[in-house]
Backbone as ProteinMPNN parsed JSONL, in Angstrom:
{"seq_chain_A": "MAMSSEAFQEVETATCMLSGTSSLTSRLSRVCLVVLFCVRCGLLLVGCRTIWQDEEKNFICNSTRILCKPSCFDEFSPISSFNLFSLQTVALVTHAMCVAFLTRSGYQAKEGWLHAQLRRKTVQMKLHILGLISRILIEGLFILTFYKVTEGFIHRRTIHCHTAMCEPFVFCTDINSTIKNVFSLCMCAASAASVMICAWELLNCLPSNQHKNDSSKPSSKKTHF", "coords_chain_A": {"N_chain_A": [[28.901, 17.269, -12.218], [26.163, 19.398, -12.493], [22.693, 18.686, -12.087], [20.194, 19.186, -14.512], [17.199, 21.248, -14.539], [14.968, 20.005, -15.75], [15.73, 17.304, -15.749], [15.87, 16.926, -13.012], [13.186, 17.235, -12.316], [12.096, 14.99, -13.566], [13.32, 12.915, -12.135], [12.301, 13.403, -9.563], [9.572, 13.018, -10.057], [9.51, 10.303, -10.813], [10.431, 9.135, -8.444], [8.393, 9.877, -6.68], [6.293, 8.463, -7.841], [7.024, 5.806, -7.344], [7.364, 5.653, -4.584], [5.103, 6.889, -3.533], [4.923, 9.193, -2.067], [5.534, 12.698, -1.352], [8.151, 15.08, -2.257], [8.936, 16.141, 0.141], [9.277, 14.165, 1.963], [11.617, 12.237, 3.844], [14.754, 10.963, 2.578], [15.507, 8.364, 3.316], [13.077, 7.193, 4.134], [11.668, 7.298, 1.734], [13.19, 5.607, 0.132], [12.81, 3.185, 1.494], [10.038, 2.848, 1.121], [9.942, 2.581, -1.652], [11.331, 0.171, -1.976], [9.579, -1.57, -0.626], [7.357, -1.347, -2.307], [8.344, -2.511, -4.672], [8.798, -5.099, -3.725], [6.158, -5.913, -3.22], [5.064, -5.903, -5.814], [6.654, -7.888, -6.961], [5.891, -10.142, -5.428], [3.173, -10.332, -6.131], [3.414, -10.9, -8.854], [4.763, -13.375, -8.848], [2.924, -14.89, -7.361], [0.72, -14.828, -9.068], [1.546, -16.429, -11.169], [1.932, -18.884, -9.985], [0.612, -19.671, -7.34], [-2.085, -18.734, -7.521], [-2.858, -19.429, -10.063], [-4.549, -21.519, -10.836], [-6.688, -21.69, -8.719], [-8.973, -23.013, -7.708], [-8.558, -25.599, -8.476], [-6.84, -26.768, -6.667], [-8.439, -27.188, -4.521], [-9.999, -29.466, -2.68], [-12.72, -31.673, -2.219], [-14.749, -33.96, -0.346], [-17.011, -34.965, -1.875], [-19.551, -36.041, -4.135], [-21.23, -34.59, -5.704], [-21.732, -32.353, -8.4], [-22.017, -29.537, -8.286], [-21.24, -28.992, -5.744], [-18.553, -28.514, -4.996], [-17.837, -25.961, -6.312], [-19.679, -24.195, -5.007], [-19.005, -24.525, -2.338], [-16.409, -23.615, -2.422], [-16.819, -20.917, -2.955], [-17.991, -20.218, -0.559], [-15.856, -20.711, 1.129], [-13.857, -18.969, 0.203], [-14.764, -15.988, -0.339], [-13.677, -13.73, -1.547], [-10.693, -13.61, -3.282], [-7.479, -13.488, -1.788], [-5.414, -12.688, -3.387], [-6.692, -11.139, -5.374], [-7.613, -9.128, -3.707], [-5.258, -7.909, -2.702], [-4.175, -7.14, -5.108], [-6.019, -5.21, -5.903], [-5.469, -3.398, -3.884], [-2.876, -2.607, -4.624], [-3.452, -1.295, -7.028], [-4.95, 0.852, -6.02], [-2.962, 2.135, -4.518], [-1.148, 2.853, -6.516], [-2.725, 4.642, -7.971], [-3.04, 6.628, -6.017], [-0.346, 7.378, -5.784], [0.096, 8.463, -8.329], [-1.466, 10.777, -8.213], [-0.093, 12.187, -6.212], [2.389, 12.48, -7.488], [1.63, 14.06, -9.663], [0.847, 16.481, -8.425], [3.271, 17.159, -7.236], [4.935, 17.465, -9.464], [3.614, 19.574, -10.714], [4.219, 21.611, -9.002], [6.813, 22.248, -9.698], [6.684, 23.382, -12.16], [7.347, 25.833, -14.66], [5.536, 27.605, -15.703], [3.357, 30.231, -14.916], [0.541, 30.54, -12.946], [-2.663, 30.478, -11.257], [-2.993, 27.986, -9.937], [-0.402, 26.891, -10.048], [1.011, 28.848, -8.711], [-0.081, 28.589, -6.17], [0.728, 26.007, -5.534], [3.428, 26.34, -5.303], [3.83, 27.553, -2.888], [5.095, 27.139, 0.397], [3.556, 26.481, 2.612], [1.242, 25.407, 1.461], [2.345, 23.217, 0.122], [3.214, 21.727, 2.315], [0.754, 21.117, 3.53], [-0.431, 19.541, 1.527], [1.409, 17.49, 1.545], [1.019, 16.378, 4.124], [-1.664, 15.607, 3.832], [-1.362, 13.684, 1.821], [0.144, 11.72, 3.18], [-1.649, 10.963, 5.213], [-3.811, 9.937, 3.703], [-2.492, 7.82, 2.488], [-1.921, 6.188, 4.698], [-4.545, 5.56, 5.466], [-5.443, 4.077, 3.245], [-3.71, 1.846, 3.3], [-4.303, 0.796, 5.875], [-7.051, 0.269, 5.625], [-7.197, -1.853, 3.772], [-5.788, -3.831, 5.116], [-7.509, -4.262, 7.286], [-9.782, -5.115, 5.859], [-8.851, -7.516, 4.727], [-8.459, -8.951, 7.084], [-11.097, -9.198, 7.996], [-12.307, -10.63, 5.918], [-10.94, -13.102, 5.804], [-11.389, -13.899, 8.355], [-9.44, -13.53, 10.295], [-5.821, -13.536, 10.21], [-4.888, -15.827, 9.082], [-5.255, -18.311, 6.693], [-7.745, -20.809, 6.565], [-7.26, -24.336, 6.515], [-8.96, -26.53, 6.282], [-12.442, -26.848, 5.768], [-15.831, -26.993, 6.82], [-18.5, -27.571, 4.844], [-21.515, -25.775, 4.44], [-23.42, -25.343, 2.572], [-26.404, -25.661, 0.52], [-25.992, -27.161, -1.712], [-24.368, -29.247, -1.138], [-23.74, -32.412, 0.521], [-24.788, -33.401, 3.885], [-22.475, -33.77, 5.552], [-19.787, -32.626, 4.522], [-16.461, -32.038, 3.85], [-13.914, -29.814, 2.901], [-10.636, -29.276, 1.599], [-7.923, -27.079, 1.384], [-5.133, -27.252, -0.479], [-2.986, -25.547, -0.905], [-2.854, -23.888, 1.315], [-0.845, -23.232, 3.172], [1.262, -21.922, 1.748], [-0.215, -19.834, 0.792], [-0.763, -18.481, 3.152], [1.802, -17.584, 3.793], [2.274, -15.818, 1.67], [0.16, -13.943, 2.074], [0.714, -12.96, 4.652], [3.179, -11.764, 4.205], [2.425, -9.687, 2.458], [0.706, -8.264, 4.148], [2.545, -7.553, 6.113], [4.194, -5.843, 4.647], [2.37, -3.791, 4.148], [1.854, -2.945, 6.785], [4.41, -2.054, 7.504], [4.654, 0.101, 5.726], [2.659, 1.739, 6.753], [3.757, 2.395, 9.266], [6.054, 3.793, 8.47], [4.954, 5.99, 7.092], [3.456, 7.074, 9.181], [5.495, 7.836, 10.906], [6.757, 9.816, 9.366], [4.642, 11.574, 9.271], [4.398, 12.384, 11.939], [6.809, 13.723, 12.196], [6.464, 15.969, 10.633], [4.573, 17.498, 11.861], [3.243, 20.594, 13.144], [3.983, 21.211, 15.83], [6.281, 19.652, 16.309], [7.948, 20.718, 14.349], [8.235, 23.285, 15.329], [9.649, 22.786, 17.676], [12.019, 21.792, 16.595], [12.919, 24.031, 15.208], [13.303, 25.829, 17.311], [15.315, 24.581, 18.673], [17.533, 24.937, 17.101], [20.556, 26.786, 16.864], [20.744, 30.338, 17.031], [21.512, 32.328, 14.244], [22.04, 34.941, 14.183], [24.118, 37.674, 14.936], [25.134, 39.239, 17.916], [25.385, 42.601, 18.807], [27.364, 44.812, 20.582]], "CA_chain_A": [[28.043, 18.01, -13.145], [24.873, 19.689, -11.885], [21.534, 18.134, -12.782], [19.32, 20.209, -15.061], [15.887, 21.325, -13.895], [14.078, 19.003, -16.341], [16.135, 15.992, -15.242], [15.491, 16.891, -11.604], [11.74, 17.011, -12.272], [11.833, 13.601, -13.934], [13.734, 12.07, -11.013], [11.339, 13.594, -8.485], [8.311, 12.393, -10.45], [9.684, 8.849, -10.734], [10.525, 8.765, -7.028], [7.046, 10.0, -6.115], [5.463, 7.386, -8.371], [7.394, 4.532, -6.735], [7.208, 5.702, -3.127], [3.775, 7.361, -3.168], [5.041, 10.341, -1.175], [6.063, 13.893, -1.981], [9.578, 15.325, -2.085], [9.204, 16.56, 1.517], [9.6, 12.973, 2.743], [13.051, 11.982, 3.945], [15.264, 10.024, 1.574], [15.475, 6.998, 3.847], [11.698, 6.706, 4.078], [11.284, 7.095, 0.33], [13.865, 4.398, -0.342], [12.127, 2.034, 2.096], [8.74, 2.69, 0.465], [10.198, 2.062, -3.0], [11.671, -1.25, -1.83], [8.345, -2.28, -0.288], [6.52, -1.396, -3.513], [8.919, -3.511, -5.581], [8.55, -6.416, -3.131], [4.746, -6.244, -3.457], [4.879, -6.245, -7.232], [7.277, -9.195, -7.182], [5.041, -11.176, -4.836], [1.969, -10.484, -6.951], [3.78, -11.546, -10.111], [5.044, -14.787, -8.571], [1.68, -15.533, -6.96], [-0.156, -14.983, -10.238], [2.019, -17.529, -12.008], [2.065, -20.149, -9.25], [-0.408, -20.021, -6.338], [-3.448, -18.415, -7.939], [-3.071, -19.699, -11.481], [-5.775, -22.317, -10.868], [-6.895, -21.824, -7.286], [-10.02, -23.982, -7.398], [-8.067, -26.942, -8.761], [-6.199, -27.267, -5.451], [-9.474, -27.232, -3.485], [-10.485, -30.842, -2.773], [-13.863, -31.944, -1.353], [-15.202, -35.36, -0.318], [-18.396, -34.966, -2.332], [-19.737, -36.51, -5.509], [-22.099, -33.668, -6.423], [-20.955, -31.497, -9.297], [-22.082, -28.139, -7.859], [-20.845, -28.843, -4.342], [-17.218, -27.918, -4.893], [-17.836, -24.511, -6.572], [-20.403, -23.441, -3.992], [-18.209, -24.578, -1.112], [-15.251, -22.75, -2.633], [-17.295, -19.54, -2.772], [-18.16, -20.024, 0.88], [-14.525, -20.729, 1.738], [-13.088, -17.799, -0.218], [-15.654, -15.067, -1.068], [-12.803, -12.915, -2.382], [-9.327, -14.116, -3.216], [-6.521, -12.541, -1.228], [-4.642, -12.144, -4.507], [-7.479, -10.042, -5.953], [-7.683, -8.046, -2.725], [-3.989, -7.186, -2.677], [-4.017, -6.489, -6.417], [-6.811, -3.989, -5.822], [-4.714, -2.478, -3.036], [-1.782, -2.056, -5.418], [-4.042, -0.323, -7.95], [-5.292, 2.045, -5.236], [-1.727, 2.821, -4.155], [-0.603, 3.462, -7.731], [-3.558, 5.82, -8.245], [-2.645, 7.635, -5.023], [0.994, 7.859, -6.137], [-0.028, 9.312, -9.52], [-1.966, 12.08, -7.761], [1.007, 12.86, -5.513], [3.4, 12.856, -8.484], [1.092, 15.164, -10.462], [0.928, 17.703, -7.637], [4.687, 17.494, -7.06], [5.454, 17.957, -10.734], [3.013, 20.876, -10.977], [4.904, 22.603, -8.194], [8.075, 22.61, -10.307], [6.466, 23.928, -13.487], [7.775, 27.22, -14.824], [4.409, 28.441, -16.077], [2.722, 30.888, -13.785], [-0.908, 30.523, -12.922], [-3.132, 30.439, -9.882], [-2.71, 26.685, -9.359], [1.038, 26.733, -9.883], [1.439, 29.768, -7.66], [-0.47, 28.018, -4.887], [1.538, 24.821, -5.271], [4.786, 26.756, -4.975], [3.883, 28.013, -1.503], [5.557, 26.084, 1.3], [2.453, 26.037, 3.474], [0.366, 24.541, 0.658], [3.077, 21.972, -0.093], [3.196, 20.957, 3.556], [-0.601, 20.578, 3.716], [-0.59, 18.437, 0.584], [2.258, 16.402, 2.031], [0.314, 15.759, 5.251], [-2.851, 14.943, 3.282], [-0.916, 12.479, 1.124], [0.533, 10.709, 4.17], [-2.853, 10.469, 5.887], [-4.554, 9.095, 2.763], [-1.73, 6.58, 2.301], [-2.148, 5.376, 5.897], [-5.921, 5.063, 5.422], [-5.529, 3.029, 2.218], [-3.037, 0.644, 3.801], [-5.047, 0.247, 6.999], [-8.344, -0.238, 5.175], [-7.042, -3.156, 3.133], [-5.42, -4.795, 6.162], [-8.747, -4.564, 8.006], [-10.633, -5.901, 4.963], [-8.295, -8.876, 4.667], [-8.725, -9.599, 8.378], [-12.519, -9.521, 8.075], [-12.659, -11.636, 4.913], [-10.364, -14.398, 6.181], [-11.703, -14.145, 9.767], [-8.12, -13.644, 10.907], [-4.744, -13.391, 9.236], [-4.462, -17.159, 8.659], [-6.226, -19.056, 5.889], [-8.089, -22.132, 7.071], [-6.903, -25.425, 5.605], [-10.12, -27.394, 6.11], [-13.708, -26.167, 6.041], [-17.052, -27.8, 6.774], [-19.422, -26.87, 3.951], [-22.889, -25.681, 4.928], [-24.295, -24.951, 1.477], [-27.45, -26.631, 0.171], [-25.537, -27.957, -2.846], [-23.535, -30.352, -0.668], [-24.298, -33.339, 1.481], [-24.727, -32.867, 5.255], [-21.143, -33.804, 6.149], [-18.791, -32.482, 3.466], [-15.302, -31.258, 4.259], [-13.027, -29.473, 1.792], [-9.272, -28.954, 2.03], [-7.126, -26.257, 0.48], [-3.775, -27.8, -0.437], [-2.005, -24.454, -0.897], [-3.148, -22.942, 2.396], [0.393, -22.795, 3.833], [1.949, -20.926, 0.928], [-1.093, -18.661, 0.754], [-0.542, -17.76, 4.397], [3.093, -16.895, 3.677], [2.059, -14.694, 0.762], [-0.713, -12.937, 2.685], [1.415, -12.338, 5.769], [4.201, -10.867, 3.64], [1.747, -8.491, 1.963], [0.24, -7.5, 5.311], [3.718, -6.973, 6.756], [4.607, -4.7, 3.827], [1.406, -2.719, 4.406], [2.09, -2.437, 8.14], [5.657, -1.28, 7.473], [4.357, 1.363, 5.053], [1.895, 2.554, 7.696], [4.668, 2.912, 10.281], [6.923, 4.801, 7.844], [4.152, 7.196, 6.847], [3.113, 7.656, 10.486], [6.709, 8.505, 11.401], [6.915, 11.055, 8.606], [3.554, 12.472, 9.664], [4.758, 12.953, 13.236], [7.939, 14.638, 12.031], [6.076, 17.194, 9.939], [3.567, 18.233, 12.604], [3.71, 21.942, 13.501], [4.628, 21.241, 17.138], [7.633, 19.128, 16.169], [8.727, 21.675, 13.576], [8.536, 24.412, 16.208], [10.71, 22.35, 18.556], [13.257, 21.704, 15.838], [13.377, 25.375, 14.912], [13.764, 26.472, 18.531], [16.549, 23.936, 19.113], [18.637, 25.383, 16.269], [21.171, 27.999, 17.384], [20.459, 31.537, 16.248], [22.635, 32.73, 13.388], [22.217, 36.383, 14.258], [25.211, 38.134, 15.797], [24.764, 40.304, 18.84], [26.285, 43.755, 18.764], [27.461, 45.533, 21.847]], "C_chain_A": [[26.661, 18.159, -12.526], [23.74, 19.132, -12.747], [20.647, 19.274, -13.268], [17.962, 20.162, -14.37], [14.929, 20.279, -14.441], [14.416, 17.601, -15.837], [15.761, 15.84, -13.773], [13.996, 16.628, -11.459], [11.396, 15.559, -12.578], [12.19, 12.651, -12.799], [12.741, 12.176, -9.87], [10.007, 12.926, -8.806], [8.393, 10.872, -10.35], [9.744, 8.372, -9.288], [9.166, 8.84, -6.351], [6.141, 8.871, -6.589], [5.755, 6.065, -7.669], [7.153, 4.515, -5.23], [5.81, 6.128, -2.696], [3.787, 8.523, -2.21], [5.669, 11.509, -1.92], [7.548, 14.038, -1.682], [9.931, 15.802, -0.684], [9.514, 15.379, 2.432], [11.11, 12.755, 2.739], [13.488, 10.919, 2.943], [15.199, 8.583, 2.052], [14.076, 6.409, 3.777], [11.266, 6.437, 2.646], [11.934, 5.849, -0.238], [13.18, 3.156, 0.21], [10.778, 1.779, 1.429], [8.891, 2.165, -0.957], [10.515, 0.574, -2.949], [10.423, -2.074, -1.518], [7.417, -2.39, -1.489], [7.041, -2.449, -4.489], [8.701, -4.921, -5.051], [7.102, -6.848, -3.365], [4.519, -6.668, -4.899], [5.488, -7.602, -7.55], [6.444, -10.334, -6.621], [3.775, -11.41, -5.645], [2.272, -11.198, -8.26], [4.037, -13.036, -9.904], [3.758, -15.529, -8.194], [0.724, -15.76, -8.113], [0.243, -16.182, -11.084], [2.03, -18.879, -11.303], [0.827, -20.452, -8.402], [-1.812, -19.871, -6.892], [-3.688, -18.637, -9.434], [-4.335, -20.524, -11.69], [-6.111, -22.659, -9.424], [-7.911, -22.901, -6.943], [-9.574, -25.422, -7.651], [-7.458, -27.582, -7.522], [-7.161, -27.295, -4.26], [-10.197, -28.567, -3.626], [-11.609, -31.056, -1.758], [-14.24, -33.429, -1.436], [-16.685, -35.437, -0.664], [-18.445, -35.422, -3.781], [-20.629, -35.588, -6.328], [-21.262, -32.665, -7.212], [-20.897, -30.06, -8.782], [-21.63, -27.924, -6.417], [-19.514, -28.112, -4.213], [-17.21, -26.425, -5.21], [-18.542, -23.689, -5.492], [-19.65, -23.427, -2.663], [-16.964, -23.698, -1.23], [-15.634, -21.282, -2.482], [-17.526, -19.222, -1.3], [-16.819, -19.918, 1.585], [-13.749, -19.459, 1.425], [-13.993, -16.863, -1.02], [-14.894, -14.096, -1.954], [-11.381, -13.402, -2.188], [-8.403, -13.051, -2.638], [-5.632, -11.943, -2.307], [-5.379, -10.978, -5.156], [-7.544, -8.85, -5.001], [-6.401, -7.234, -2.713], [-3.663, -6.561, -4.03], [-4.809, -5.189, -6.465], [-6.119, -2.948, -4.942], [-3.578, -1.825, -3.806], [-2.294, -1.022, -6.416], [-4.392, 0.972, -7.22], [-4.046, 2.832, -4.857], [-1.079, 3.495, -5.362], [-1.4, 4.705, -8.108], [-3.221, 6.956, -7.285], [-1.283, 8.231, -5.366], [0.96, 8.763, -7.372], [-0.529, 10.704, -9.152], [-0.862, 12.868, -7.065], [2.064, 13.327, -6.506], [2.923, 14.02, -9.343], [1.203, 16.483, -9.71], [2.374, 18.136, -7.429], [5.27, 18.058, -8.33], [4.886, 19.332, -11.061], [3.689, 21.969, -10.168], [6.216, 23.054, -8.78], [7.912, 23.276, -11.678], [6.862, 25.404, -13.534], [6.622, 28.142, -15.164], [3.752, 29.014, -14.826], [1.213, 30.869, -13.97], [-1.355, 30.424, -11.478], [-2.792, 29.117, -9.211], [-1.23, 26.518, -9.082], [1.571, 27.661, -8.791], [1.079, 29.235, -6.276], [0.4, 26.819, -4.515], [2.973, 25.165, -4.916], [4.918, 27.18, -3.51], [4.23, 26.854, -0.572], [4.436, 25.577, 2.187], [1.508, 25.102, 2.726], [1.047, 23.196, 0.407], [3.071, 21.101, 1.159], [1.818, 20.363, 3.811], [-0.866, 19.405, 2.77], [0.235, 17.225, 1.003], [1.582, 15.646, 3.171], [-0.919, 15.003, 4.766], [-2.479, 13.654, 2.557], [-0.522, 11.363, 2.08], [-0.69, 10.113, 4.86], [-3.656, 9.545, 4.966], [-3.828, 7.778, 2.506], [-1.935, 5.642, 3.495], [-3.547, 4.776, 5.88], [-6.074, 3.935, 4.401], [-4.909, 1.732, 2.723], [-3.844, -0.007, 4.924], [-6.384, -0.351, 6.597], [-8.223, -1.624, 4.562], [-6.581, -4.216, 4.132], [-6.662, -5.223, 6.938], [-9.688, -5.415, 7.154], [-10.149, -7.342, 4.859], [-8.578, -9.633, 5.959], [-10.188, -10.029, 8.485], [-12.886, -10.644, 7.114], [-12.171, -13.023, 5.332], [-10.673, -14.794, 7.614], [-10.419, -14.363, 10.564], [-7.063, -13.513, 9.83], [-4.25, -14.728, 8.69], [-5.59, -17.822, 7.876], [-6.477, -20.435, 6.516], [-7.743, -23.206, 6.038], [-8.106, -26.3, 5.289], [-11.377, -26.643, 6.515], [-14.843, -27.172, 5.95], [-18.093, -27.03, 5.97], [-20.843, -26.914, 4.504], [-23.866, -25.316, 3.812], [-25.296, -26.062, 1.163], [-27.034, -27.53, -0.99], [-24.752, -29.198, -2.421], [-24.313, -31.255, 0.278], [-24.134, -32.767, 2.9], [-23.304, -32.786, 5.829], [-20.09, -33.819, 5.036], [-17.685, -31.559, 3.973], [-14.413, -31.042, 3.036], [-11.688, -28.986, 2.338], [-8.584, -28.138, 0.951], [-5.671, -26.699, 0.594], [-2.736, -26.679, -0.286], [-2.227, -23.453, 0.239], [-1.876, -22.4, 3.049], [1.099, -21.707, 3.039], [1.097, -19.672, 0.75], [-0.927, -17.817, 2.022], [0.772, -16.982, 4.364], [2.951, -15.655, 2.798], [1.265, -13.581, 1.438], [-0.023, -12.23, 3.836], [2.516, -11.4, 5.292], [3.571, -9.576, 3.123], [1.233, -7.628, 3.106], [1.403, -6.85, 6.043], [4.232, -5.766, 5.979], [3.663, -3.52, 4.041], [1.62, -2.104, 5.786], [3.371, -1.608, 8.203], [5.45, 0.074, 6.797], [3.576, 2.301, 5.968], [2.822, 3.18, 8.736], [5.587, 3.988, 9.709], [6.156, 6.102, 7.619], [3.75, 7.872, 8.157], [4.307, 8.388, 11.084], [6.933, 9.818, 10.674], [5.836, 12.071, 8.98], [3.847, 13.135, 11.009], [5.882, 13.979, 13.112], [7.544, 15.96, 11.394], [4.95, 17.943, 10.646], [4.097, 19.593, 13.035], [4.431, 21.995, 14.838], [6.058, 20.744, 17.07], [8.515, 20.074, 15.377], [9.122, 22.859, 14.444], [9.665, 24.045, 17.172], [12.044, 22.281, 17.833], [13.818, 23.083, 15.531], [13.932, 26.069, 16.149], [15.061, 25.87, 19.041], [17.752, 24.359, 18.302], [19.236, 26.653, 16.848], [20.909, 29.175, 16.471], [21.703, 31.972, 15.508], [22.904, 34.216, 13.458], [23.325, 36.704, 15.26], [24.717, 39.266, 16.668], [25.808, 41.389, 18.819], [26.235, 44.476, 20.088], [27.754, 46.985, 21.56]], "O_chain_A": [[26.058, 17.179, -12.087], [23.826, 19.113, -13.974], [20.379, 20.218, -12.525], [17.614, 19.183, -13.71], [14.147, 19.712, -13.678], [13.525, 16.808, -15.534], [15.379, 14.754, -13.335], [13.583, 15.879, -10.574], [10.523, 14.968, -11.942], [11.46, 11.698, -12.526], [12.374, 11.167, -9.268], [9.38, 12.335, -7.926], [7.465, 10.226, -9.864], [9.179, 7.334, -8.945], [8.82, 7.976, -5.545], [5.314, 8.375, -5.824], [4.837, 5.283, -7.421], [6.782, 3.485, -4.667], [5.369, 5.768, -1.605], [2.764, 8.82, -1.592], [6.261, 11.334, -2.985], [8.132, 13.234, -0.956], [11.112, 15.866, -0.343], [9.966, 15.576, 3.56], [11.79, 13.052, 1.757], [12.69, 10.084, 2.517], [14.873, 7.682, 1.279], [13.908, 5.249, 3.4], [10.575, 5.455, 2.378], [11.31, 5.113, -1.002], [12.986, 2.18, -0.515], [10.41, 0.628, 1.194], [8.057, 1.387, -1.421], [10.029, -0.198, -3.777], [10.231, -3.152, -2.081], [6.761, -3.415, -1.673], [6.254, -3.197, -5.069], [8.447, -5.843, -5.827], [6.842, -8.011, -3.674], [3.86, -7.672, -5.165], [4.916, -8.379, -8.314], [6.303, -11.376, -7.26], [3.35, -12.551, -5.826], [1.474, -12.012, -8.724], [3.58, -13.864, -10.693], [3.526, -16.651, -8.645], [0.003, -16.757, -8.145], [-0.61, -16.869, -11.645], [2.127, -19.915, -11.961], [0.077, -21.38, -8.707], [-2.639, -20.772, -6.753], [-4.631, -18.082, -9.999], [-5.105, -20.261, -12.614], [-5.854, -23.771, -8.961], [-7.721, -23.633, -5.971], [-10.153, -26.358, -7.098], [-7.546, -28.796, -7.341], [-6.726, -27.414, -3.115], [-10.93, -28.775, -4.592], [-11.485, -30.68, -0.593], [-14.066, -34.066, -2.475], [-17.504, -35.903, 0.129], [-17.505, -35.216, -4.549], [-20.771, -35.788, -7.535], [-20.223, -32.196, -6.747], [-19.841, -29.43, -8.834], [-21.638, -26.795, -5.925], [-19.379, -27.193, -3.405], [-16.623, -25.662, -4.443], [-18.068, -22.62, -5.107], [-19.662, -22.425, -1.949], [-16.522, -23.107, -0.245], [-14.861, -20.49, -1.942], [-17.288, -18.101, -0.851], [-16.659, -19.137, 2.523], [-13.056, -18.928, 2.292], [-14.0, -16.925, -2.25], [-15.399, -13.68, -2.997], [-10.924, -13.584, -1.059], [-8.525, -11.868, -2.955], [-5.148, -10.82, -2.164], [-4.775, -9.948, -5.457], [-7.532, -7.7, -5.438], [-6.445, -6.003, -2.714], [-2.951, -5.559, -4.092], [-4.336, -4.186, -6.999], [-6.179, -1.752, -5.228], [-3.337, -0.626, -3.662], [-1.654, 0.007, -6.631], [-4.157, 2.063, -7.739], [-4.064, 4.063, -4.87], [-0.525, 4.587, -5.241], [-0.822, 5.712, -8.517], [-3.127, 8.113, -7.695], [-1.084, 9.441, -5.255], [1.72, 9.729, -7.449], [-0.071, 11.699, -9.713], [-0.708, 14.068, -7.293], [2.581, 14.439, -6.388], [3.722, 14.879, -9.715], [1.607, 17.494, -10.285], [2.677, 19.329, -7.441], [6.024, 19.03, -8.287], [5.589, 20.172, -11.623], [3.73, 23.124, -10.592], [6.711, 24.123, -8.423], [8.899, 23.688, -12.287], [6.718, 26.125, -12.547], [6.716, 29.348, -14.938], [3.622, 28.334, -13.808], [0.702, 31.158, -15.051], [-0.529, 30.301, -10.574], [-2.354, 29.099, -8.061], [-0.842, 26.057, -8.008], [2.476, 27.294, -8.042], [1.838, 29.407, -5.322], [0.762, 26.632, -3.354], [3.664, 24.361, -4.289], [6.02, 27.161, -2.96], [3.729, 25.74, -0.728], [4.366, 24.384, 2.486], [1.029, 24.118, 3.29], [0.399, 22.152, 0.471], [2.937, 19.881, 1.072], [1.715, 19.222, 4.261], [-1.454, 18.399, 3.168], [-0.189, 16.081, 0.835], [1.574, 14.415, 3.183], [-1.192, 13.894, 5.226], [-3.186, 12.651, 2.659], [-0.814, 10.194, 1.828], [-0.762, 8.902, 5.067], [-4.125, 8.493, 5.398], [-4.465, 6.74, 2.328], [-2.103, 4.436, 3.315], [-3.724, 3.612, 6.24], [-6.759, 2.947, 4.666], [-5.498, 0.659, 2.596], [-4.045, -1.221, 4.924], [-6.809, -1.361, 7.159], [-9.068, -2.483, 4.812], [-6.951, -5.383, 4.003], [-6.847, -6.408, 7.216], [-10.323, -6.337, 7.667], [-10.949, -8.277, 4.899], [-8.9, -10.821, 5.93], [-10.482, -11.104, 9.008], [-13.687, -11.514, 7.454], [-12.909, -14.003, 5.225], [-10.286, -15.874, 8.062], [-10.332, -15.264, 11.397], [-7.394, -13.391, 8.65], [-3.294, -14.761, 7.916], [-6.731, -17.884, 8.335], [-5.547, -21.125, 6.936], [-7.916, -23.003, 4.836], [-8.26, -26.762, 4.158], [-11.375, -25.891, 7.49], [-14.826, -28.08, 5.12], [-18.518, -25.95, 6.379], [-21.311, -27.951, 4.974], [-25.026, -25.01, 4.087], [-25.08, -27.23, 1.486], [-27.665, -28.56, -1.225], [-24.5, -30.09, -3.231], [-25.39, -30.907, 0.764], [-23.431, -31.776, 3.097], [-22.975, -31.823, 6.522], [-19.575, -34.871, 4.659], [-17.941, -30.455, 4.455], [-14.188, -31.957, 2.243], [-11.621, -28.368, 3.4], [-8.651, -28.461, -0.235], [-5.051, -26.538, 1.645], [-1.723, -26.857, 0.391], [-1.827, -22.295, 0.129], [-1.833, -21.233, 3.438], [1.491, -20.682, 3.598], [1.629, -18.575, 0.578], [-0.949, -16.587, 1.964], [0.843, -15.854, 4.851], [3.445, -14.579, 3.138], [1.651, -12.414, 1.38], [-0.163, -11.016, 3.983], [2.759, -10.36, 5.905], [4.119, -8.493, 3.325], [1.313, -6.401, 3.046], [1.278, -5.731, 6.541], [4.656, -4.777, 6.577], [4.108, -2.375, 4.107], [1.574, -0.883, 5.939], [3.414, -0.578, 8.877], [6.003, 1.08, 7.241], [3.802, 3.511, 5.963], [2.689, 4.362, 9.054], [5.872, 4.981, 10.377], [6.657, 7.186, 7.92], [3.707, 9.099, 8.237], [4.148, 9.442, 11.699], [7.265, 10.825, 11.299], [6.087, 13.276, 9.003], [3.57, 14.321, 11.19], [5.904, 14.978, 13.83], [8.221, 16.969, 11.595], [4.422, 18.915, 10.106], [5.298, 19.731, 13.271], [5.396, 22.746, 14.981], [6.952, 21.323, 17.687], [9.697, 20.226, 15.685], [10.228, 23.383, 14.309], [10.532, 24.87, 17.461], [13.077, 22.661, 18.383], [15.029, 23.296, 15.582], [14.911, 26.809, 16.061], [15.825, 26.529, 19.746], [18.885, 24.171, 18.744], [18.49, 27.528, 17.288], [20.86, 29.014, 15.252], [22.803, 31.986, 16.061], [23.869, 34.709, 12.873], [23.436, 36.063, 16.305], [23.977, 40.141, 16.218], [27.005, 41.101, 18.813], [25.16, 44.715, 20.639], [27.878, 47.785, 22.488]]}, "name": "protein", "num_of_chains": 1, "seq": "MAMSSEAFQEVETATCMLSGTSSLTSRLSRVCLVVLFCVRCGLLLVGCRTIWQDEEKNFICNSTRILCKPSCFDEFSPISSFNLFSLQTVALVTHAMCVAFLTRSGYQAKEGWLHAQLRRKTVQMKLHILGLISRILIEGLFILTFYKVTEGFIHRRTIHCHTAMCEPFVFCTDINSTIKNVFSLCMCAASAASVMICAWELLNCLPSNQHKNDSSKPSSKKTHF"}
């Protein structure tokens, strides 16, 4: 049984929302991006209930001053990796909503200047390329931010506090540093995989590659003698 136009629009919109790419992306890439999105959401949900439920509680310092531990914790972790990756997920969802809106507008039956422009293949391809580039920039920006904040991709287990609230020789230890590293590396790996998938799709839709693919196809025209 053939799928109706309304059902097809709903499926395309849902796929765009989960993958963050337009319908011009290959099915394999869209499936991989959907899986990566679900893995990220699962990791954030588990991390919220376990690792980052009370992060400062698992931060132990050899100091008797009351304000030493909070100030040293701020020095140790100016921004939580959980908050950083949650912000990344919000940015990706916002990007996916924009892509889904443009894709859905291209299927609308109403005629207007915007809808007529979105129906054109050249405009759809430009929007597709723009969506892939913006997705790569979002993923890469958050990976770079995480690297700068943590001074590497590995969380330190022990830190020497230099704040004025602490004594001269105060060391603090993060008990959950190992599991935090596993979480952060998994999120960075998902971002890197998304970058590679989008970069591959971007290379495939470049005009030079399309010209090569078109020229490699055999001509369907018959020659008459």
